[in-house]
Backbone as numpy.savetxt, mean C-alpha at the origin, in Angstrom:
# Nx Ny Nz CAx CAy CAz Cx Cy Cz
-4.33 -3.60 16.43 -4.44 -2.43 15.60 -3.07 -1.91 15.19
-2.08 -2.06 16.08 -0.74 -1.60 15.75 -0.15 -2.40 14.61
-0.49 -3.70 14.55 0.00 -4.53 13.46 -0.57 -4.07 12.12
-1.84 -3.69 12.13 -2.48 -3.24 10.89 -1.84 -1.95 10.39
-1.52 -1.05 11.29 -0.88 0.21 10.90 0.53 -0.05 10.39
1.24 -0.93 11.06 2.60 -1.27 10.62 2.58 -1.93 9.25
1.64 -2.84 9.04 1.53 -3.49 7.73 1.15 -2.48 6.65
0.29 -1.51 6.99 -0.06 -0.47 6.04 1.19 0.29 5.60
2.03 0.67 6.54 3.24 1.42 6.20 4.23 0.57 5.40
4.30 -0.71 5.70 5.17 -1.59 4.93 4.66 -1.71 3.50
3.36 -1.98 3.34 2.78 -2.07 2.00 2.95 -0.75 1.26
2.71 0.36 1.95 2.82 1.67 1.32 4.22 1.91 0.80
5.23 1.63 1.63 6.60 1.90 1.18 6.99 0.99 0.02
6.56 -0.25 0.05 6.89 -1.17 -1.05 6.24 -0.69 -2.35
4.95 -0.37 -2.31 4.28 0.06 -3.53 4.75 1.43 -4.00
5.05 2.34 -3.08 5.52 3.67 -3.47 6.88 3.57 -4.17
7.78 2.80 -3.60 9.10 2.66 -4.20 9.01 1.95 -5.55
8.18 0.91 -5.63 8.05 0.21 -6.91 7.41 1.09 -7.97
6.46 1.94 -7.59 5.86 2.87 -8.55 6.88 3.90 -9.03
7.70 4.40 -8.13 8.73 5.35 -8.54 9.74 4.70 -9.47
10.13 3.47 -9.18 11.08 2.77 -10.04 10.49 2.54 -11.42
9.22 2.13 -11.48 8.59 1.92 -12.79 8.44 3.24 -13.55
8.19 4.35 -12.84 8.14 5.66 -13.50 9.50 6.03 -14.08
10.55 5.77 -13.33 11.90 6.10 -13.79 12.26 5.27 -15.02
11.87 4.00 -15.03 12.25 3.12 -16.12 11.43 3.34 -17.39
10.13 3.61 -17.26 9.26 3.58 -18.42 8.68 4.93 -18.84
8.86 5.98 -18.05 8.28 7.27 -18.39 9.36 8.35 -18.38
9.16 9.41 -19.14 10.18 10.46 -19.18 10.21 11.33 -17.92
9.11 11.35 -17.15 9.05 12.17 -15.94 8.66 11.31 -14.75
9.06 11.77 -13.57 8.69 11.07 -12.34 7.45 11.77 -11.76
6.39 11.02 -11.58 5.14 11.57 -11.05 4.96 11.10 -9.61
5.36 11.96 -8.65 5.29 11.59 -7.24 3.84 11.47 -6.76
2.97 12.36 -7.22 1.59 12.34 -6.77 0.87 11.07 -7.23
1.13 10.66 -8.44 0.52 9.42 -8.94 1.05 8.21 -8.17
2.35 8.19 -7.93 2.94 7.08 -7.17 2.39 7.05 -5.75
2.25 8.24 -5.15 1.73 8.33 -3.79 0.28 7.86 -3.72
-0.57 8.36 -4.61 -1.99 8.02 -4.53 -2.23 6.55 -4.84
-1.49 6.00 -5.80 -1.64 4.58 -6.10 -1.19 3.72 -4.93
-0.04 4.04 -4.36 0.46 3.27 -3.23 -0.46 3.40 -2.02
-0.98 4.60 -1.80 -1.88 4.81 -0.66 -3.16 4.00 -0.81
-3.76 4.04 -1.97 -5.01 3.31 -2.20 -4.85 1.81 -2.09
-3.82 1.29 -2.72 -3.59 -0.16 -2.67 -3.27 -0.60 -1.25
-2.40 0.14 -0.55 -2.01 -0.23 0.81 -3.19 -0.17 1.76
-3.99 0.87 1.65 -5.16 1.00 2.52 -6.15 -0.12 2.26
-6.35 -0.46 1.00 -7.26 -1.55 0.67 -6.79 -2.88 1.21
-5.53 -3.19 1.01 -4.99 -4.47 1.49 -5.03 -4.54 3.02
-4.62 -3.46 3.69 -4.61 -3.46 5.16 -6.02 -3.56 5.72
-6.99 -2.89 5.10 -8.37 -2.94 5.57 -8.96 -4.33 5.41
-8.74 -4.93 4.26 -9.26 -6.28 4.02 -8.60 -7.29 4.95
-7.30 -7.13 5.16 -6.60 -8.04 6.07 -7.10 -7.89 7.50
-7.35 -6.66 7.94 -7.89 -6.42 9.27 -9.29 -7.03 9.41
-10.11 -6.88 8.39 -11.46 -7.44 8.39 -11.42 -8.97 8.45
-10.55 -9.57 7.67 -10.44 -11.05 7.65 -9.96 -11.55 9.01
-8.98 -10.90 9.59 -8.49 -11.32 10.91 -9.56 -11.16 11.98
-10.33 -10.10 11.90 -11.39 -9.87 12.88 -12.47 -10.94 12.74
-12.83 -11.28 11.51 -13.86 -12.30 11.26 -13.38 -13.69 11.69
-12.11 -13.99 11.48 -11.62 -15.32 11.84 -11.54 -15.49 13.36
-11.37 -14.40 14.09 -11.35 -14.50 15.56 -12.75 -14.69 16.13
-13.77 -14.23 15.41 -15.16 -14.37 15.89 -15.63 -15.80 15.77
-15.15 -16.54 14.81 -15.63 -17.91 14.55 -15.03 -18.89 15.48
């Protein structure tokens, strides 16, 4: 479980930083809430699916 939480934070920081960089490059304003919510949703989805796949592969 600790690995899943660590991977979530790694994914979150990567997506949050990349969203902020894309906002800086392509938009006139920086939208922190949009970057946060997008990064949170994507990271949570990836971490949840990865946890589910690992749990299923251990059962087989």
